N, C-alpha and C positions, 0 to 999 in steps of 0.2 A: 147635451147630446146623449142619447141612449144608444147602447150597443147590444144587439141581439146576435148570438152566435149559433150556427148550425155546423155539425160535423158530417160531411158528405163523402161519398164515393169510396172506392177501395183504398185510396191513399190517405183516408182519414183527414181530409182537408177541411179547414175552417172557412166557412162562408159567413159573411157579415151583412147585416142590415143596420144602417146608421140612420137615426131619425131624431127629430126634436119636437118641440111643442107645437110646431105648425103642422105636424103629421106628414110633411114631405120626407122622403127617405131616399137613400142611395143604396144600391146593392153592390157589394164588393166581393170579387173573386167567386162567382157562383160555381160551385162544384157539383151541383145536383145533376145526377146522371141516370135516374130512373123515375118511374111514375110516382113512387112513394115519396122520394126526396123532393120532387117538384111540387107535389101536393103540400108537403110540410112547409115549404117556403111560401107558397101562395096563401095557404090557410092562415099563416101568421100575419101576412100583410093585410088580408081581409079582416081578421079578428081585431087588429089594432087600427083599422080604418086608415091605413097609410097610403100615400100616393108616391110611387116610385118615379123619380125624375132623372136618375143617372145610373148607368152601368159602368163600373170601374174595375179595371184589372191592375193590381199592384205590379204584376208581371204576367207573362203569358205562357207559362208551363202548363202542361196538359191537365193536371189536377185542379188548376185554378180557372180553367176556361171551359170545362165540360158543360156547364149550364149557360154559357153565353148566348147561344142561339135561342134557347127557350126563353130566357129573361128578355132578350131584345125583342123577340116576336110577341111575347105575351103583353109586355108593357110599352111597346113601341119606343124603345130606347136606343140611343146611339152609344157605341162603345168608346169609352175614354181610356187611354193608356199612353205611356211614353212612346215617342216615335222609334226609339231604339228597340222596341219590342215587336215591330212589324215583321221582321224576318223570323223571329221566334214563333210568332203566331202562325205564320204561313207554313211552318214546318210541322205543326202539331198533328195534322192528319196522318203523317208517316209515323209519328210517335205513338198515336193511338193504335195504329195497325200493328206496330211492334209489340205492344202490350196486349193486343186482342181486346181493346176497349171499344164499345159502341160510342161513336162520337159524331154528333151533328156539327159540322164545321162552323166555327164562330164567324160572325160577321167581321169584316175588316175594321181596323181602328178608324173611327170617324171623327175623333177629336183628340188632340194631343194634350197630355199632362206635361206641363213645363216645369222643370226643376226650379225650385225657389218661388214658384207661383202659388196661387191659392185657388180653391174650389169652393163655391158657395151653394148651399141648398137651404131652404127655409131661413132660419135665423142663425145658421151655423156656417162658419168659414173655416175650412181646413187648409193647413199649410202643406205644401207638397215637398217632401224631403227626398232628395235623390240619393238612393243608397244602392248603387250597382255592386256587382261582385258575384252575387248568386245568379243574377240575370242582368244583361247589359242595360236595360232601361227600368230597373226596379225602383218603384216609388213607394214611400210610406206616407200615410195620411195622419196628420197631427192636429188635434183640436185643443188649443191652449185653454179654452174656457172650461172644459170638463176634465182635461188632463188625460185624454185617451189618445193612443197612437195605434193605428192599424199597421202592423209591421210586415205583413206578407211573410216571405221566407228569408228575410234579412237576419233577424235576431229572434232566438227562441229562449225559453227557460233553460238556462245552463248550456246553451249551444248557439251555433250560427248556421246559416244556410250553407248547403253543400256548394262547392265551387268547382266540381269536376265535370259539369255539364257545359255544352258549347256556350261560349260567351261569359263563362264564369272566371273569376280570378280571386284568389284568396287574399292577397295583399290589398287589392282594391276594396274588397268587402270590409276587412278589418279597419282600413283607413276611413271608409265612409261611415261605419257604425260609430267610430270615435268622434268624427266631426259633425255628423248629422243627428245621431240618436243620443250619444252620451253627453251632449251639451244640453239636452232637455232636463227639466227639473227631475230630481230623484224620485218624486212621487208619481211621475208619469206611468200610467198603466200601459203595458205593451201587450197587444192582442196579436199573436202570431198566426201564421198560416197553418200550423199544426201544433197540437198540444195545448198545455195550459197557459193562462196569462201569467205575466210577471210584472216587475217594475224596473225602471231604469236603475234605481238605487241598488236593488238586489243584484242585477246583472253586472254592474260596475264592481261590486264587491266579491261576487262568487263565481262569475262565468269563467270557466277554465281557459277560454280562448284569449282572455285579457289579463 
């Protein structure tokens, strides 16, 4: 599985395209929120001759869903997210208004990501790791074949997701990271929702929250 990262919007959010040798791809947490960012995303998909087959949200905070409507409409995709994120997603128009952000409201969640389940596109099967605490239905996507994990806002290089937003809980997040992420191989590459990539081994040794 190949990982392509884009950094979009005023929150400097990381949007991901995951694809494999079949050229099928999934778009994870599209944060594109203006014409230039949308063009950047579409141009890459066209340049690599990719076929988007799924739209995924690791969680539904505003910076991760700003491009949901554009991606869903452009590629005729259903939104996949954990059912615990439904209320979070419904509240995002108010959050956008509070920040003064232009926001085309996201489509509703059309298919649920189930904790402990899997998601398949092309020749790739992703494990769905349930890591709540930053958001109540936060999911991470792990590919054991390539050793990549899309971690959303659960785990960062040297940090963890904030837990002071509605539905957040510090102890829940720490416990979930330990049980779901720190049990992955140390060489696993963590691709976070903001900032640089890291590895499980590095975070176990150096992350000050542990």
